[in-house]
N, CA, C and O atoms as a Maestro MAE file, in Angstrom:
{
 s_m_m2io_version
 :::
 2.0.0
}

f_m_ct {
 s_m_title
 :::
 protein
 m_atom[264] {
  # First column is atom index #
  i_m_mmod_type
  r_m_x_coord
  r_m_y_coord
  r_m_z_coord
  i_m_residue_number
  s_m_chain_name
  s_m_pdb_residue_name
  s_m_pdb_atom_name
  i_m_atomic_number
  :::
  1 25 132.008 136.403 73.793 1 A "MET " " N  " 7
  2 3 131.357 136.774 75.025 1 A "MET " " CA " 6
  3 2 131.831 135.824 76.126 1 A "MET " " C  " 6
  4 15 131.866 134.607 75.945 1 A "MET " " O  " 8
  5 25 132.185 136.395 77.245 2 A "PHE " " N  " 7
  6 3 132.663 135.604 78.365 2 A "PHE " " CA " 6
  7 2 131.527 135.364 79.350 2 A "PHE " " C  " 6
  8 15 130.561 136.124 79.405 2 A "PHE " " O  " 8
  9 25 131.660 134.311 80.113 3 A "ALA " " N  " 7
  10 3 130.610 133.941 81.072 3 A "ALA " " CA " 6
  11 2 130.358 135.057 82.078 3 A "ALA " " C  " 6
  12 15 129.223 135.250 82.515 3 A "ALA " " O  " 8
  13 25 131.398 135.791 82.450 4 A "TYR " " N  " 7
  14 3 131.201 136.850 83.431 4 A "TYR " " CA " 6
  15 2 130.510 138.070 82.835 4 A "TYR " " C  " 6
  16 15 130.099 138.962 83.578 4 A "TYR " " O  " 8
  17 25 130.369 138.132 81.498 5 A "ASP " " N  " 7
  18 3 129.649 139.216 80.842 5 A "ASP " " CA " 6
  19 2 128.136 138.986 80.831 5 A "ASP " " C  " 6
  20 15 127.368 139.912 80.571 5 A "ASP " " O  " 8
  21 25 127.714 137.768 81.111 6 A "LEU " " N  " 7
  22 3 126.296 137.442 81.054 6 A "LEU " " CA " 6
  23 2 125.613 137.770 82.369 6 A "LEU " " C  " 6
  24 15 126.177 137.598 83.450 6 A "LEU " " O  " 8
  25 25 124.394 138.243 82.248 7 A "GLU " " N  " 7
  26 3 123.602 138.489 83.448 7 A "GLU " " CA " 6
  27 2 122.945 137.187 83.863 7 A "GLU " " C  " 6
  28 15 122.582 136.380 83.008 7 A "GLU " " O  " 8
  29 25 122.786 136.967 85.158 8 A "PRO " " N  " 7
  30 3 122.112 135.740 85.573 8 A "PRO " " CA " 6
  31 2 120.644 135.780 85.143 8 A "PRO " " C  " 6
  32 15 120.046 136.853 85.059 8 A "PRO " " O  " 8
  33 25 120.079 134.626 84.877 9 A "PRO " " N  " 7
  34 3 118.676 134.621 84.469 9 A "PRO " " CA " 6
  35 2 117.789 135.081 85.618 9 A "PRO " " C  " 6
  36 15 118.146 134.917 86.785 9 A "PRO " " O  " 8
  37 25 116.639 135.652 85.294 10 A "PRO " " N  " 7
  38 3 115.741 136.078 86.371 10 A "PRO " " CA " 6
  39 2 115.255 134.847 87.148 10 A "PRO " " C  " 6
  40 15 115.148 133.755 86.590 10 A "PRO " " O  " 8
  41 25 114.967 135.032 88.420 11 A "PRO " " N  " 7
  42 3 114.502 133.890 89.202 11 A "PRO " " CA " 6
  43 2 113.154 133.399 88.672 11 A "PRO " " C  " 6
  44 15 112.343 134.180 88.175 11 A "PRO " " O  " 8
  45 25 112.940 132.114 88.788 12 A "GLY " " N  " 7
  46 3 111.685 131.522 88.345 12 A "GLY " " CA " 6
  47 2 110.578 131.788 89.346 12 A "GLY " " C  " 6
  48 15 110.819 132.337 90.421 12 A "GLY " " O  " 8
  49 25 109.364 131.395 88.989 13 A "PRO " " N  " 7
  50 3 108.246 131.615 89.910 13 A "PRO " " CA " 6
  51 2 108.436 130.816 91.202 13 A "PRO " " C  " 6
  52 15 109.021 129.733 91.210 13 A "PRO " " O  " 8
  53 25 107.933 131.377 92.267 14 A "THR " " N  " 7
  54 3 108.006 130.703 93.557 14 A "THR " " CA " 6
  55 2 106.588 130.423 94.038 14 A "THR " " C  " 6
  56 15 105.617 130.787 93.374 14 A "THR " " O  " 8
  57 25 106.475 129.785 95.177 15 A "LEU " " N  " 7
  58 3 105.159 129.492 95.729 15 A "LEU " " CA " 6
  59 2 104.422 130.754 96.154 15 A "LEU " " C  " 6
  60 15 103.206 130.723 96.344 15 A "LEU " " O  " 8
  61 25 105.140 131.864 96.306 16 A "THR " " N  " 7
  62 3 104.477 133.101 96.726 16 A "THR " " CA " 6
  63 2 104.046 133.979 95.561 16 A "THR " " C  " 6
  64 15 103.283 134.923 95.761 16 A "THR " " O  " 8
  65 25 104.519 133.692 94.333 17 A "ASP " " N  " 7
  66 3 104.123 134.549 93.217 17 A "ASP " " CA " 6
  67 2 103.566 133.788 92.016 17 A "ASP " " C  " 6
  68 15 103.377 134.376 90.951 17 A "ASP " " O  " 8
  69 25 103.302 132.502 92.169 18 A "THR " " N  " 7
  70 3 102.666 131.732 91.114 18 A "THR " " CA " 6
  71 2 101.162 131.975 91.157 18 A "THR " " C  " 6
  72 15 100.570 132.037 92.235 18 A "THR " " O  " 8
  73 25 100.551 132.111 89.999 19 A "ARG " " N  " 7
  74 3 99.104 132.361 89.943 19 A "ARG " " CA " 6
  75 2 98.362 131.139 90.485 19 A "ARG " " C  " 6
  76 15 98.606 130.022 90.028 19 A "ARG " " O  " 8
  77 25 97.466 131.331 91.447 20 A "PRO " " N  " 7
  78 3 96.725 130.201 92.010 20 A "PRO " " CA " 6
  79 2 95.850 129.515 90.962 20 A "PRO " " C  " 6
  80 15 95.258 130.164 90.099 20 A "PRO " " O  " 8
  81 25 95.785 128.206 91.060 21 A "SER " " N  " 7
  82 3 94.948 127.381 90.185 21 A "SER " " CA " 6
  83 2 94.905 125.984 90.788 21 A "SER " " C  " 6
  84 15 95.551 125.712 91.801 21 A "SER " " O  " 8
  85 25 94.147 125.114 90.164 22 A "GLY " " N  " 7
  86 3 94.117 123.734 90.614 22 A "GLY " " CA " 6
  87 2 95.482 123.078 90.493 22 A "GLY " " C  " 6
  88 15 95.889 122.311 91.366 22 A "GLY " " O  " 8
  89 25 96.186 123.379 89.410 23 A "VAL " " N  " 7
  90 3 97.536 122.836 89.214 23 A "VAL " " CA " 6
  91 2 98.467 123.370 90.295 23 A "VAL " " C  " 6
  92 15 99.327 122.647 90.798 23 A "VAL " " O  " 8
  93 25 98.292 124.637 90.647 24 A "PHE " " N  " 7
  94 3 99.102 125.231 91.715 24 A "PHE " " CA " 6
  95 2 98.877 124.486 93.028 24 A "PHE " " C  " 6
  96 15 99.820 124.276 93.790 24 A "PHE " " O  " 8
  97 25 97.627 124.083 93.299 25 A "GLY " " N  " 7
  98 3 97.336 123.303 94.497 25 A "GLY " " CA " 6
  99 2 98.114 121.992 94.515 25 A "GLY " " C  " 6
  100 15 98.632 121.582 95.554 25 A "GLY " " O  " 8
  101 25 98.194 121.340 93.356 26 A "LEU " " N  " 7
  102 3 98.974 120.105 93.257 26 A "LEU " " CA " 6
  103 2 100.462 120.378 93.471 26 A "LEU " " C  " 6
  104 15 101.157 119.598 94.123 26 A "LEU " " O  " 8
  105 25 100.941 121.488 92.917 27 A "GLU " " N  " 7
  106 3 102.357 121.857 93.104 27 A "GLU " " CA " 6
  107 2 102.658 122.102 94.577 27 A "GLU " " C  " 6
  108 15 103.689 121.662 95.086 27 A "GLU " " O  " 8
  109 25 101.761 122.801 95.260 28 A "LEU " " N  " 7
  110 3 101.943 123.036 96.691 28 A "LEU " " CA " 6
  111 2 101.961 121.721 97.463 28 A "LEU " " C  " 6
  112 15 102.792 121.518 98.348 28 A "LEU " " O  " 8
  113 25 101.047 120.847 97.123 29 A "ASP " " N  " 7
  114 3 100.979 119.557 97.800 29 A "ASP " " CA " 6
  115 2 102.282 118.782 97.606 29 A "ASP " " C  " 6
  116 15 102.829 118.223 98.556 29 A "ASP " " O  " 8
  117 25 102.771 118.755 96.368 30 A "PHE " " N  " 7
  118 3 104.003 118.035 96.081 30 A "PHE " " CA " 6
  119 2 105.209 118.681 96.760 30 A "PHE " " C  " 6
  120 15 106.068 117.983 97.300 30 A "PHE " " O  " 8
  121 25 105.272 120.009 96.733 31 A "ALA " " N  " 7
  122 3 106.425 120.730 97.284 31 A "ALA " " CA " 6
  123 2 106.517 120.618 98.805 31 A "ALA " " C  " 6
  124 15 107.587 120.806 99.384 31 A "ALA " " O  " 8
  125 25 105.398 120.313 99.441 32 A "THR " " N  " 7
  126 3 105.398 120.266 100.910 32 A "THR " " CA " 6
  127 2 105.176 118.857 101.445 32 A "THR " " C  " 6
  128 15 104.801 118.685 102.605 32 A "THR " " O  " 8
  129 25 105.403 117.862 100.616 33 A "ARG " " N  " 7
  130 3 105.219 116.463 101.032 33 A "ARG " " CA " 6
  131 2 106.019 116.129 102.293 33 A "ARG " " C  " 6
  132 15 105.494 115.525 103.229 33 A "ARG " " O  " 8
  133 25 107.265 116.519 102.305 34 A "ASP " " N  " 7
  134 3 108.152 116.239 103.453 34 A "ASP " " CA " 6
  135 2 108.545 117.553 104.107 34 A "ASP " " C  " 6
  136 15 109.704 117.964 104.061 34 A "ASP " " O  " 8
  137 25 107.553 118.211 104.722 35 A "GLU " " N  " 7
  138 3 107.799 119.550 105.270 35 A "GLU " " CA " 6
  139 2 108.870 119.571 106.342 35 A "GLU " " C  " 6
  140 15 109.460 120.622 106.589 35 A "GLU " " O  " 8
  141 25 109.141 118.445 106.987 36 A "GLN " " N  " 7
  142 3 110.165 118.429 108.030 36 A "GLN " " CA " 6
  143 2 111.559 118.707 107.474 36 A "GLN " " C  " 6
  144 15 112.455 119.093 108.225 36 A "GLN " " O  " 8
  145 25 111.755 118.518 106.171 37 A "TRP " " N  " 7
  146 3 113.063 118.735 105.556 37 A "TRP " " CA " 6
  147 2 113.179 120.093 104.887 37 A "TRP " " C  " 6
  148 15 114.241 120.438 104.370 37 A "TRP " " O  " 8
  149 25 112.108 120.865 104.889 38 A "LEU " " N  " 7
  150 3 112.144 122.169 104.220 38 A "LEU " " CA " 6
  151 2 112.753 123.235 105.120 38 A "LEU " " C  " 6
  152 15 112.486 123.254 106.322 38 A "LEU " " O  " 8
  153 25 113.561 124.116 104.558 39 A "PRO " " N  " 7
  154 3 114.079 125.243 105.338 39 A "PRO " " CA " 6
  155 2 112.932 126.188 105.722 39 A "PRO " " C  " 6
  156 15 111.876 126.190 105.089 39 A "PRO " " O  " 8
  157 25 113.157 126.973 106.748 40 A "ASP " " N  " 7
  158 3 112.119 127.885 107.247 40 A "ASP " " CA " 6
  159 2 111.574 128.808 106.159 40 A "ASP " " C  " 6
  160 15 110.366 129.033 106.085 40 A "ASP " " O  " 8
  161 25 112.450 129.337 105.321 41 A "ALA " " N  " 7
  162 3 112.006 130.259 104.265 41 A "ALA " " CA " 6
  163 2 111.035 129.566 103.314 41 A "ALA " " C  " 6
  164 15 110.055 130.177 102.888 41 A "ALA " " O  " 8
  165 25 111.284 128.314 102.977 42 A "GLU " " N  " 7
  166 3 110.381 127.591 102.082 42 A "GLU " " CA " 6
  167 2 109.068 127.258 102.772 42 A "GLU " " C  " 6
  168 15 108.023 127.219 102.123 42 A "GLU " " O  " 8
  169 25 109.104 127.019 104.070 43 A "LEU " " N  " 7
  170 3 107.862 126.791 104.815 43 A "LEU " " CA " 6
  171 2 106.993 128.049 104.817 43 A "LEU " " C  " 6
  172 15 105.775 127.967 104.665 43 A "LEU " " O  " 8
  173 25 107.617 129.195 104.988 44 A "VAL " " N  " 7
  174 3 106.875 130.463 104.949 44 A "VAL " " CA " 6
  175 2 106.306 130.680 103.556 44 A "VAL " " C  " 6
  176 15 105.148 131.074 103.420 44 A "VAL " " O  " 8
  177 25 107.107 130.426 102.509 45 A "ASP " " N  " 7
  178 3 106.613 130.556 101.132 45 A "ASP " " CA " 6
  179 2 105.422 129.638 100.900 45 A "ASP " " C  " 6
  180 15 104.443 130.040 100.272 45 A "ASP " " O  " 8
  181 25 105.497 128.416 101.400 46 A "ALA " " N  " 7
  182 3 104.398 127.467 101.226 46 A "ALA " " CA " 6
  183 2 103.152 127.952 101.958 46 A "ALA " " C  " 6
  184 15 102.047 127.848 101.427 46 A "ALA " " O  " 8
  185 25 103.314 128.477 103.166 47 A "ALA " " N  " 7
  186 3 102.172 128.988 103.924 47 A "ALA " " CA " 6
  187 2 101.498 130.133 103.170 47 A "ALA " " C  " 6
  188 15 100.270 130.198 103.107 47 A "ALA " " O  " 8
  189 25 102.291 131.030 102.601 48 A "VAL " " N  " 7
  190 3 101.748 132.134 101.802 48 A "VAL " " CA " 6
  191 2 101.045 131.568 100.567 48 A "VAL " " C  " 6
  192 15 99.966 132.029 100.195 48 A "VAL " " O  " 8
  193 25 101.651 130.582 99.943 49 A "GLY " " N  " 7
  194 3 101.037 129.959 98.775 49 A "GLY " " CA " 6
  195 2 99.700 129.324 99.109 49 A "GLY " " C  " 6
  196 15 98.748 129.453 98.338 49 A "GLY " " O  " 8
  197 25 99.607 128.633 100.254 50 A "PHE " " N  " 7
  198 3 98.338 128.040 100.669 50 A "PHE " " CA " 6
  199 2 97.294 129.118 100.945 50 A "PHE " " C  " 6
  200 15 96.126 128.948 100.594 50 A "PHE " " O  " 8
  201 25 97.697 130.223 101.568 51 A "ASP " " N  " 7
  202 3 96.756 131.334 101.792 51 A "ASP " " CA " 6
  203 2 96.233 131.881 100.466 51 A "ASP " " C  " 6
  204 15 95.043 132.167 100.337 51 A "ASP " " O  " 8
  205 25 97.108 132.026 99.497 52 A "ARG " " N  " 7
  206 3 96.689 132.521 98.185 52 A "ARG " " CA " 6
  207 2 95.750 131.533 97.508 52 A "ARG " " C  " 6
  208 15 94.781 131.935 96.863 52 A "ARG " " O  " 8
  209 25 96.034 130.244 97.653 53 A "LEU " " N  " 7
  210 3 95.176 129.228 97.056 53 A "LEU " " CA " 6
  211 2 93.787 129.240 97.699 53 A "LEU " " C  " 6
  212 15 92.780 129.111 97.002 53 A "LEU " " O  " 8
  213 25 93.731 129.393 99.012 54 A "ILE " " N  " 7
  214 3 92.453 129.463 99.728 54 A "ILE " " CA " 6
  215 2 91.655 130.682 99.264 54 A "ILE " " C  " 6
  216 15 90.454 130.577 99.015 54 A "ILE " " O  " 8
  217 25 92.311 131.829 99.149 55 A "ALA " " N  " 7
  218 3 91.628 133.044 98.701 55 A "ALA " " CA " 6
  219 2 91.099 132.873 97.280 55 A "ALA " " C  " 6
  220 15 89.979 133.288 96.980 55 A "ALA " " O  " 8
  221 25 91.895 132.267 96.408 56 A "TRP " " N  " 7
  222 3 91.470 132.025 95.027 56 A "TRP " " CA " 6
  223 2 90.258 131.099 94.998 56 A "TRP " " C  " 6
  224 15 89.282 131.367 94.297 56 A "TRP " " O  " 8
  225 25 90.322 130.005 95.763 57 A "ALA " " N  " 7
  226 3 89.209 129.054 95.777 57 A "ALA " " CA " 6
  227 2 87.940 129.707 96.332 57 A "ALA " " C  " 6
  228 15 86.844 129.466 95.828 57 A "ALA " " O  " 8
  229 25 88.088 130.523 97.357 58 A "SER " " N  " 7
  230 3 86.927 131.230 97.921 58 A "SER " " CA " 6
  231 2 86.314 132.196 96.911 58 A "SER " " C  " 6
  232 15 85.092 132.303 96.808 58 A "SER " " O  " 8
  233 25 87.154 132.884 96.180 59 A "ALA " " N  " 7
  234 3 86.658 133.815 95.160 59 A "ALA " " CA " 6
  235 2 85.942 133.049 94.049 59 A "ALA " " C  " 6
  236 15 84.891 133.482 93.577 59 A "ALA " " O  " 8
  237 25 86.496 131.932 93.634 60 A "ARG " " N  " 7
  238 3 85.842 131.116 92.605 60 A "ARG " " CA " 6
  239 2 84.505 130.582 93.104 60 A "ARG " " C  " 6
  240 15 83.519 130.564 92.367 60 A "ARG " " O  " 8
  241 25 84.480 130.147 94.368 61 A "GLN " " N  " 7
  242 3 83.239 129.651 94.957 61 A "GLN " " CA " 6
  243 2 82.183 130.749 94.976 61 A "GLN " " C  " 6
  244 15 81.029 130.510 94.620 61 A "GLN " " O  " 8
  245 25 82.573 131.945 95.389 62 A "SER " " N  " 7
  246 3 81.638 133.069 95.424 62 A "SER " " CA " 6
  247 2 81.097 133.377 94.042 62 A "SER " " C  " 6
  248 15 79.909 133.666 93.892 62 A "SER " " O  " 8
  249 25 81.945 133.321 93.035 63 A "ALA " " N  " 7
  250 3 81.499 133.588 91.673 63 A "ALA " " CA " 6
  251 2 80.495 132.543 91.206 63 A "ALA " " C  " 6
  252 15 79.525 132.870 90.521 63 A "ALA " " O  " 8
  253 25 80.725 131.297 91.574 64 A "VAL " " N  " 7
  254 3 79.803 130.223 91.177 64 A "VAL " " CA " 6
  255 2 78.461 130.377 91.900 64 A "VAL " " C  " 6
  256 15 77.405 130.147 91.310 64 A "VAL " " O  " 8
  257 25 78.505 130.762 93.159 65 A "LEU " " N  " 7
  258 3 77.280 130.887 93.932 65 A "LEU " " CA " 6
  259 2 76.491 132.152 93.585 65 A "LEU " " C  " 6
  260 15 75.288 132.224 93.834 65 A "LEU " " O  " 8
  261 25 77.163 133.138 93.017 66 A "ALA " " N  " 7
  262 3 76.487 134.384 92.656 66 A "ALA " " CA " 6
  263 2 75.612 134.118 91.489 66 A "ALA " " C  " 6
  264 15 74.938 135.026 91.003 66 A "ALA " " O  " 8
  :::
 }
 m_bond[263] {
  # First column is bond index #
  i_m_from
  i_m_to
  i_m_order
  :::
  1 1 2 1
  2 2 3 1
  3 3 4 2
  4 3 5 1
  5 5 6 1
  6 6 7 1
  7 7 8 2
  8 7 9 1
  9 9 10 1
  10 10 11 1
  11 11 12 2
  12 11 13 1
  13 13 14 1
  14 14 15 1
  15 15 16 2
  16 15 17 1
  17 17 18 1
  18 18 19 1
  19 19 20 2
  20 19 21 1
  21 21 22 1
  22 22 23 1
  23 23 24 2
  24 23 25 1
  25 25 26 1
  26 26 27 1
  27 27 28 2
  28 27 29 1
  29 29 30 1
  30 30 31 1
  31 31 32 2
  32 31 33 1
  33 33 34 1
  34 34 35 1
  35 35 36 2
  36 35 37 1
  37 37 38 1
  38 38 39 1
  39 39 40 2
  40 39 41 1
  41 41 42 1
  42 42 43 1
  43 43 44 2
  44 43 45 1
  45 45 46 1
  46 46 47 1
  47 47 48 2
  48 47 49 1
  49 49 50 1
  50 50 51 1
  51 51 52 2
  52 51 53 1
  53 53 54 1
  54 54 55 1
  55 55 56 2
  56 55 57 1
  57 57 58 1
  58 58 59 1
  59 59 60 2
  60 59 61 1
  61 61 62 1
  62 62 63 1
  63 63 64 2
  64 63 65 1
  65 65 66 1
  66 66 67 1
  67 67 68 2
  68 67 69 1
  69 69 70 1
  70 70 71 1
  71 71 72 2
  72 71 73 1
  73 73 74 1
  74 74 75 1
  75 75 76 2
  76 75 77 1
  77 77 78 1
  78 78 79 1
  79 79 80 2
  80 79 81 1
  81 81 82 1
  82 82 83 1
  83 83 84 2
  84 83 85 1
  85 85 86 1
  86 86 87 1
  87 87 88 2
  88 87 89 1
  89 89 90 1
  90 90 91 1
  91 91 92 2
  92 91 93 1
  93 93 94 1
  94 94 95 1
  95 95 96 2
  96 95 97 1
  97 97 98 1
  98 98 99 1
  99 99 100 2
  100 99 101 1
  101 101 102 1
  102 102 103 1
  103 103 104 2
  104 103 105 1
  105 105 106 1
  106 106 107 1
  107 107 108 2
  108 107 109 1
  109 109 110 1
  110 110 111 1
  111 111 112 2
  112 111 113 1
  113 113 114 1
  114 114 115 1
  115 115 116 2
  116 115 117 1
  117 117 118 1
  118 118 119 1
  119 119 120 2
  120 119 121 1
  121 121 122 1
  122 122 123 1
  123 123 124 2
  124 123 125 1
  125 125 126 1
  126 126 127 1
  127 127 128 2
  128 127 129 1
  129 129 130 1
  130 130 131 1
  131 131 132 2
  132 131 133 1
  133 133 134 1
  134 134 135 1
  135 135 136 2
  136 135 137 1
  137 137 138 1
  138 138 139 1
  139 139 140 2
  140 139 141 1
  141 141 142 1
  142 142 143 1
  143 143 144 2
  144 143 145 1
  145 145 146 1
  146 146 147 1
  147 147 148 2
  148 147 149 1
  149 149 150 1
  150 150 151 1
  151 151 152 2
  152 151 153 1
  153 153 154 1
  154 154 155 1
  155 155 156 2
  156 155 157 1
  157 157 158 1
  158 158 159 1
  159 159 160 2
  160 159 161 1
  161 161 162 1
  162 162 163 1
  163 163 164 2
  164 163 165 1
  165 165 166 1
  166 166 167 1
  167 167 168 2
  168 167 169 1
  169 169 170 1
  170 170 171 1
  171 171 172 2
  172 171 173 1
  173 173 174 1
  174 174 175 1
  175 175 176 2
  176 175 177 1
  177 177 178 1
  178 178 179 1
  179 179 180 2
  180 179 181 1
  181 181 182 1
  182 182 183 1
  183 183 184 2
  184 183 185 1
  185 185 186 1
  186 186 187 1
  187 187 188 2
  188 187 189 1
  189 189 190 1
  190 190 191 1
  191 191 192 2
  192 191 193 1
  193 193 194 1
  194 194 195 1
  195 195 196 2
  196 195 197 1
  197 197 198 1
  198 198 199 1
  199 199 200 2
  200 199 201 1
  201 201 202 1
  202 202 203 1
  203 203 204 2
  204 203 205 1
  205 205 206 1
  206 206 207 1
  207 207 208 2
  208 207 209 1
  209 209 210 1
  210 210 211 1
  211 211 212 2
  212 211 213 1
  213 213 214 1
  214 214 215 1
  215 215 216 2
  216 215 217 1
  217 217 218 1
  218 218 219 1
  219 219 220 2
  220 219 221 1
  221 221 222 1
  222 222 223 1
  223 223 224 2
  224 223 225 1
  225 225 226 1
  226 226 227 1
  227 227 228 2
  228 227 229 1
  229 229 230 1
  230 230 231 1
  231 231 232 2
  232 231 233 1
  233 233 234 1
  234 234 235 1
  235 235 236 2
  236 235 237 1
  237 237 238 1
  238 238 239 1
  239 239 240 2
  240 239 241 1
  241 241 242 1
  242 242 243 1
  243 243 244 2
  244 243 245 1
  245 245 246 1
  246 246 247 1
  247 247 248 2
  248 247 249 1
  249 249 250 1
  250 250 251 1
  251 251 252 2
  252 251 253 1
  253 253 254 1
  254 254 255 1
  255 255 256 2
  256 255 257 1
  257 257 258 1
  258 258 259 1
  259 259 260 2
  260 259 261 1
  261 261 262 1
  262 262 263 1
  263 263 264 2
  :::
 }
}
C-alpha cells in the first residue's frame, strides 16, 4: 500500500463541536490564553465554544434548580 492510497484521517474535534463540560471549559481557557496570537477563524471557534459552554451551564443550573 502506498501513502497516496491512504485516506487522510478525519479531523479531530474542534472548539465548535466538542461536547460541553467542565473539562471543555478548561480546554477553552487554555486554548485562548494568548488570544492576540490566534487567527480569526480560531477566535470565532472559541467564541462559539464559549457560547455552547454558557448554554450547557445554564441548562445544568436549570436542572439543579428544578
